[in-house]
C-alpha positions as CSV (number, residue, x, y, z in Angstrom):
1,M,70.7,10.5,156.0
2,E,71.3,13.1,158.7
3,Y,72.6,12.9,162.2
4,T,72.4,15.4,165.1
5,I,75.3,15.9,167.5
6,P,74.4,17.5,170.8
7,I,76.8,20.2,171.9
8,P,76.3,22.2,175.1
9,D,75.5,25.8,174.4
10,D,78.6,27.2,176.1
11,V,80.9,24.9,174.2
12,A,79.2,25.6,170.9
13,L,79.6,29.3,171.5
14,Q,83.3,28.9,172.2
15,I,83.7,26.7,169.1
16,K,81.7,29.1,166.9
17,N,84.2,31.9,167.7
18,Q,86.9,29.9,165.9
19,W,84.7,28.0,163.4
20,P,81.6,29.9,162.3
21,D,80.3,27.0,160.3
22,I,80.3,24.2,162.9
23,P,78.3,21.7,160.8
24,R,80.8,21.9,158.0
25,R,83.8,21.6,160.3
26,A,82.3,18.6,162.0
27,L,81.6,17.0,158.6
28,E,85.1,17.6,157.5
29,A,86.6,16.2,160.7
30,F,84.3,13.1,160.3
31,A,85.3,12.6,156.7
32,L,89.0,13.0,157.5
33,Q,88.9,10.5,160.3
34,A,87.0,8.0,158.3
35,Y,89.5,8.4,155.4
36,R,92.5,8.1,157.7
37,N,91.0,4.9,159.2
38,G,90.4,3.4,155.7
39,V,86.6,3.4,156.2
40,I,86.0,5.6,153.1
41,T,88.0,6.3,149.9
42,E,89.2,9.6,148.5
43,Y,86.2,9.6,146.1
44,E,83.9,9.2,149.0
45,V,85.5,12.1,150.9
46,Q,85.0,14.2,147.7
47,K,81.4,13.1,147.5
48,L,80.7,13.6,151.2
49,L,82.1,17.1,151.2
50,K,80.8,18.0,147.8
51,I,84.3,18.9,146.6
52,S,84.1,19.7,142.9
53,S,87.6,18.6,141.6
54,R,90.4,16.2,142.3
55,M,92.8,19.1,142.7
56,E,90.5,20.7,145.4
57,L,90.3,17.3,147.1
58,D,94.1,16.9,147.1
59,A,94.5,20.4,148.5
60,F,92.0,19.7,151.2
61,L,93.8,16.4,152.2
62,K,97.2,18.1,152.1
63,E,96.0,21.0,154.2
64,S,94.5,18.5,156.7
65,N,97.8,16.5,156.9
66,A,95.9,13.4,155.5
67,H,98.3,11.3,153.5
68,I,97.0,10.6,150.0
69,D,97.0,6.9,149.3
70,Y,99.0,7.1,146.1
71,T,101.4,4.2,145.5
72,E,104.2,3.6,143.1
73,K,101.9,1.2,141.3
74,D,99.4,4.1,140.9
75,L,102.2,6.3,139.5
76,Q,103.2,3.7,137.0
77,Q,99.6,3.3,135.9
78,D,99.3,7.1,135.4
79,I,102.5,7.2,133.4
80,E,101.2,4.4,131.2
81,N,97.9,6.1,130.7
82,I,99.7,9.4,129.7
83,R,101.9,7.5,127.2
84,K,98.8,5.8,125.7
85,S,97.0,9.2,125.3
86,F,100.0,10.6,123.4
87,L,100.2,7.6,121.1
88,K,96.6,8.0,119.9
């Protein structure tokens, strides 16, 4: 699905001086706001922005000051999964 956002020409030119790829920047801003509001998950941000790895996603979220939703419970689960992989 695609959407079009009307931007006045003079404003678009001003923005383009700072951000040459306006559609990408707009999509990133949209994805970040949706993530911050709990509308979409990290996975959906990754999918929407076609980010290829979890590390790249984490870097993008950190650079954007978007807090990663990683709880102590998530940490404990990761530790348990690592332990299990070493016991195999």
